[in-house]
C-alpha positions in Angstrom: 0.0 0.0 0.0 2.8 2.4 0.9 4.5 2.0 -2.5 1.3 2.5 -4.5 0.6 5.7 -2.5 4.1 7.1 -3.0 4.0 6.4 -6.8 0.9 8.7 -7.0 2.8 11.5 -5.2 6.1 11.5 -7.1 7.0 12.7 -9.6 3.5 14.4 -9.9 4.0 16.8 -6.9 7.5 18.0 -8.0 7.4 21.5 -9.5 10.2 21.3 -12.1 9.7 24.9 -13.3 9.6 27.0 -10.1 11.0 24.6 -7.6 9.5 23.0 -4.5 6.3 21.0 -4.6 2.8 21.5 -6.0 0.2 22.0 -3.3 -3.1 21.5 -5.1 -4.0 18.1 -6.5 -7.6 17.0 -6.9 -9.2 13.7 -6.1 -8.3 12.2 -9.5 -4.6 13.2 -9.0 -4.7 16.1 -11.4 -2.9 19.4 -10.7 -5.7 21.9 -10.1 -5.5 25.1 -8.1 -3.4 28.2 -7.2 -0.4 26.1 -6.2 0.6 28.5 -3.4 3.4 27.0 -1.4 3.2 26.6 2.4 6.4 26.2 4.4 5.0 23.3 6.4 4.0 21.2 3.5 7.1 22.0 1.5 9.3 20.8 4.4 7.1 17.8 5.1 7.8 16.6 1.6 11.5 16.8 2.2 11.2 14.8 5.4 9.0 12.2 3.7 11.3 11.7 0.8 14.3 11.5 3.1 12.6 8.7 5.1 11.6 6.9 1.9 15.2 7.0 0.7 16.2 5.4 4.0 13.4 2.9 3.9 13.8 1.8 0.3 17.5 2.4 0.1 16.8 4.4 -3.0 18.6 7.6 -3.9 15.7 8.7 -6.2 13.9 10.0 -3.1 17.1 11.7 -1.8 17.2 13.7 -5.1 13.6 14.7 -4.6 14.4 15.8 -1.0 17.3 17.9 -2.4 15.0 19.5 -4.9 12.8 20.6 -2.0 15.8 21.8 0.1 16.9 24.1 -2.7 13.5 25.7 -2.8 13.5 26.4 0.9 17.1 27.7 0.8 16.8 29.9 -2.3 13.2 31.0 -2.3 11.5 30.7 1.1 14.2 32.1 3.3 13.9 35.8 3.9 17.2 37.2 2.7 16.6 40.6 4.2 15.4 39.8 7.7 16.0 36.1 8.1 13.6 33.4 8.9 11.2 31.7 6.5 8.2 33.1 4.8 5.1 31.1 5.8 3.3 31.2 2.5 4.4 32.1 -1.1 3.0 32.0 -4.5 4.0 29.2 -6.9 6.7 31.5 -8.2 7.9 32.3 -4.7 6.4 35.7 -3.9 5.6 36.1 -0.2 1.9 36.2 0.5 0.7 38.6 3.3 -1.7 37.8 6.1 -3.9 40.7 7.0 -1.5 42.9 5.0 1.5 41.8 7.0 4.2 39.3 6.6 3.8 37.0 9.6 6.4 34.3 10.4 5.5 31.3 12.5 7.5 29.0 14.8 5.4 26.1 13.7 6.6 26.3 10.1 10.2 26.8 11.2 9.9 23.6 13.2 9.1 21.6 10.0 12.1 23.1 8.2 14.4 21.8 10.9 12.6 18.5 10.8 12.8 18.1 7.1 16.4 19.3 6.6 17.7 17.1 9.5 16.2 14.0 7.9 17.6 15.0 4.5 21.0 15.5 6.0 20.9 12.0 7.6 20.5 10.3 4.2 22.5 12.7 2.0 25.3 14.0 4.3 24.8 17.4 2.6 26.4 19.7 5.1 24.7 22.8 3.6 21.3 21.3 4.7 22.6 20.7 8.2 23.9 24.3 8.3 20.5 25.7 7.3 18.8 23.5 9.9 21.2 24.9 12.5 20.7 28.4 11.2 16.9 27.9 11.6 17.4 26.7 15.1 19.4 29.8 16.0 16.8 32.0 14.4 14.0 30.5 16.6 16.2 30.9 19.6 16.8 34.6 18.8 13.3 35.5 17.7 10.8 33.1 19.1 12.2 31.6 22.4 10.8 33.1 25.6 13.8 33.7 27.9 11.5 34.4 30.8 8.9 31.6 30.8 10.3 29.2 28.4 8.8 27.7 25.3 8.3 29.5 22.0 6.1 32.3 20.7 4.1 31.2 17.7 3.8 34.5 15.8 6.8 36.6 14.7 6.8 39.8 12.7 8.6 40.1 9.3 11.6 41.7 11.1 11.7 39.0 13.7 9.9 40.5 16.7 7.7 38.0 18.6 4.1 38.8 19.4 4.4 38.2 23.1 0.7 38.7 23.7 -0.5 36.7 20.7 -1.7 37.8 17.3 -5.1 38.4 15.8 -7.1 36.9 18.7 -4.9 33.8 19.1 -2.9 33.4 22.3 0.9 33.6 22.1 1.7 29.9 22.8 0.1 26.7 21.8 0.3 22.9 22.0 0.7 22.3 18.3 3.8 24.5 17.9 5.4 23.0 21.0 4.9 19.3 20.0 6.3 19.9 16.5 9.3 21.9 17.7 9.8 18.9 20.1 9.6 16.6 17.0 12.0 18.8 15.0 14.6 19.1 17.8 14.4 15.3 18.3 15.3 14.8 14.6 18.0 17.4 14.7 19.6 16.0 17.9 20.1 12.7 16.2 22.8 14.3 14.0 23.9 17.4 16.0 24.7 16.7 19.6 24.7 20.4 20.6 24.3 21.2 24.3 22.0 24.2 23.7 19.8 22.1 21.5 19.8 19.3 24.1 18.8 21.8 26.8 15.9 23.2 24.7 14.7 19.7 23.7 14.8 18.6 27.3 12.9 21.6 28.5 10.2 21.2 25.8 9.9 17.5 26.7 9.1 18.2 30.3 6.9 21.2 29.4 4.7 19.1 27.2 4.7 16.0 29.4 4.1 17.8 32.7 2.4 21.1 31.9 0.6 20.9 28.5 -0.7 17.4 29.1 -3.2 16.9 31.9 -3.3 14.0 34.3 -6.4 12.6 32.5 -4.3 12.2 29.3 -5.3 15.0 27.0 -3.5 18.2 26.1 -4.5 21.8 26.9 -4.4 23.7 23.6 -3.6 27.4 24.1 -1.7 29.4 26.7 -0.8 32.9 27.8 2.8 33.8 27.9 3.3 32.5 31.5 1.7 29.1 30.5 -1.7 29.9 32.1 -4.0 27.7 30.1 -6.8 29.3 28.0 -9.8 27.5 29.3 -13.5 28.6 29.1 -15.2 25.9 31.2 -18.3 25.9 29.1 -21.6 24.4 30.3 -23.5 22.2 27.9 -26.0 25.0 27.2 -23.5 27.6 26.1 -24.1 28.8 22.5 -21.2 31.2 21.9 -18.5 28.6 21.9 -14.8 29.2 21.1 -13.9 25.5 20.8 -10.9 26.2 18.6 -9.0 27.4 21.6 -10.4 24.9 24.2 -11.3 21.3 23.4 -9.8 17.8 23.4 -8.0 17.0 20.1 -7.8 13.2 20.1 -5.5 13.0 17.1 -2.9 15.4 18.6 -3.0 13.5 21.9 -2.3 10.1 20.4 0.4 11.6 18.2 2.1 13.3 21.1 2.2 10.0 23.0 4.5 8.8 20.3 6.5 12.0 20.0 7.2 12.0 23.8 8.5 8.4 23.7 10.6 9.3 20.6 12.1 12.3 22.3 12.7 10.3 25.6 14.6 7.7 23.7 16.9 10.2 21.9 17.5 12.0 25.2 18.1 8.8 27.2 15.3 9.6 29.6 14.2 6.2 31.0 11.9 7.1 33.9 8.6 5.2 34.1 6.5 8.4 34.3 7.0 9.1 30.6 5.8 5.8 29.4 2.9 5.9 31.8 1.9 9.4 30.6 2.1 8.2 26.9 0.0 5.2 27.8 -2.5 7.4 29.6 -2.8 9.6 26.5 -3.5 6.6 24.3 -6.0 5.1 26.8 -7.8 8.4 27.1 -8.3 8.5 23.3 -9.5 4.9 23.3 -11.9 5.5 26.2 -13.3 8.8 25.0 -12.6 9.3 21.2 -12.9 5.8 19.7 -15.8 5.0 17.5 -17.0 1.6 18.7 -19.3 1.2 15.7 -17.2 1.9 12.6 -13.8 2.2 14.2 -11.5 5.2 13.9 -11.1 8.1 16.3 -13.2 11.2 16.4 -11.7 14.6 15.9 -12.7 16.5 19.0 -14.4 16.3 22.4 -15.2 18.6 25.3 -15.4 18.3 29.1 -18.5 20.5 29.8 -18.4 21.7 33.4 -21.9 20.2 34.1 -21.2 16.8 32.7 -19.3 13.8 34.2 -18.0 12.5 30.9 -16.6 13.9 27.7 -19.0 15.0 24.9 -18.0 14.5 21.2 -18.3 17.9 19.6 -16.7 17.0 16.2 -17.4 13.4 15.0 -15.4 13.7 11.7 -12.2 11.7 11.3 -9.4 13.5 9.5 -6.9 11.4 7.6 -3.8 12.4 9.7 -5.3 11.6 13.1 -6.2 8.1 11.8 -2.7 7.5 10.6 -1.3 8.7 14.0 -3.7 6.4 15.9 -2.6 3.4 13.8 1.1 4.1 14.7 0.5 4.6 18.4 -1.8 1.6 18.8 0.8 -0.7 17.4 3.6 1.0 19.5 1.5 0.4 22.6 0.9 -3.2 21.7 4.7 -3.7 21.5 5.3 -2.0 24.8 2.4 -3.6 26.6 1.6 -6.9 24.9 -0.2 -8.4 28.0 -2.2 -5.3 28.9 -5.9 -5.4 29.7 -6.3 -3.0 26.9 -5.5 -5.2 23.9 -3.8 -2.5 21.8 -3.1 -4.9 18.9 -6.8 -5.4 18.4 -7.3 -1.6 18.2 -4.4 -1.5 15.7 -6.1 -4.2 13.5 -9.5 -2.4 13.8 -7.9 0.9 12.9 -6.3 -0.6 9.8 -9.6 -2.1 8.8 -11.2 1.3 9.3 -8.5 3.0 7.1 -8.9 0.5 4.3 -12.7 0.8 4.3 -13.2 4.5 4.8 -10.0 6.4 4.1 -8.1 4.7 1.3 -9.4 5.6 -2.2 -9.7 2.2 -3.9 -10.6 3.8 -7.2 -8.0 6.6 -7.6 -5.6 5.5 -4.8 -4.3 7.7 -2.0 -6.1 8.7 1.2 -9.2 10.8 1.4 -9.0 13.9 3.5 -11.4 12.4 6.0 -13.4 9.3 6.7 -16.3 8.7 4.2 -18.3 7.0 7.0 -19.0 10.4 8.4 -18.6 12.6 5.2 -19.3 10.6 2.1 -18.4 13.6 0.0 -14.8 13.2 1.0 -14.5 10.8 -2.0 -14.2 13.9 -4.0 -11.9 15.8 -1.7 -8.4 16.9 -2.9 -5.6 14.5 -2.5 -3.3 17.4 -1.7 -3.7 20.9 -0.3 -1.4 23.3 1.4 -2.2 21.4 4.6 -2.4 17.9 3.3 0.5 15.9 1.9 1.9 12.4 2.7 3.9 13.0 5.9 1.6 11.6 8.5 0.6 8.6 6.4 4.2 7.7 5.3 5.5 8.0 8.8 2.7 5.8 10.2 3.1 3.1 7.5 6.9 3.0 7.7 6.8 2.8 11.5 4.1 0.1 11.5 5.9 -2.0 8.9 9.2 -1.8 10.8 7.4 -2.7 14.1 5.6 -5.7 12.6 8.8 -6.9 10.9 10.7 -6.5 14.2 8.1 -8.7 15.8 7.8 -11.2 13.0 4.2 -10.3 12.4 4.3 -8.6 9.0 2.3 -10.2 6.2 
């Protein structure tokens, strides 16, 4: 399945005229749309191809990763003020947000992530240097020297919005977990003490502050890490759930990311594995669809309810891929547990094959067709959707199954 999926993406997604990768591909795998280029998706393609090169022992994918690296280096890096533009046109012209150039820590994290993986398979020192340069840029323009962590929004000139931007608080779970992910990848090849210090602090921040004892993450924070929580009752109508809800996909993904970071850092305490297990168990207990399988997108703990309420029952492609990966990981770590994780893994794979994989045109739908049948006609690629989550999950699962002599 992995190989068939990859063959649909490359070389189709490679922009041989202006560099980088195409963003807009319709459900029939036809290029269709504006083809604006988002730093996150461009960098994710680099990471994906680097990992495919490693998995298949095939330099073809290394060359594709290099193609993406050149676009980041030559087009998306701001040569005047430093840092990366968040979004550019197909030709590479920066696109403003509310008439401003806004740079984001989240996007820079994926640059580090992609370039670190590319360096691992290519030994291209210029890629490592750019990853290091990006790390230093985040340190100088995004890192909070008072309270720790990173500000998400940064001005064109590199000034952080310490009180947030355009109604969004200054710090958030998603930026933090992906900076953790990026620094983990970079630390594999660059044993820098400052990097280790930041990676370690992020690890404990996410494990002990962002993640609750119940096993879900708080989403947004003020500068001093005060959580943004509204404590809605079930009768509230004016709801701001984007800032305050339970994101099952991110929780189950972060369980994996914490264990990955702990391994790289050599952190062997039992609390980490217990916390990761709690995050997966919380998702199973509260976000699992016992009828069709798969995990729902979002829930909420209303203050007048004893249990969680599902507030978004759709099932995005990326969260299903992350659940597949984490279920199998837990089954390997806890083979005799009362929660039979391997059964959840098998059920999740059946759900993906039935409701997410396009058996006519190939590839993954943007979301489960059990909830939204129209997803059959959803784009295969957008500025937010590419093949990073799916490729990582499938490679990890194949490697785990082979390691346990259970791959067929």
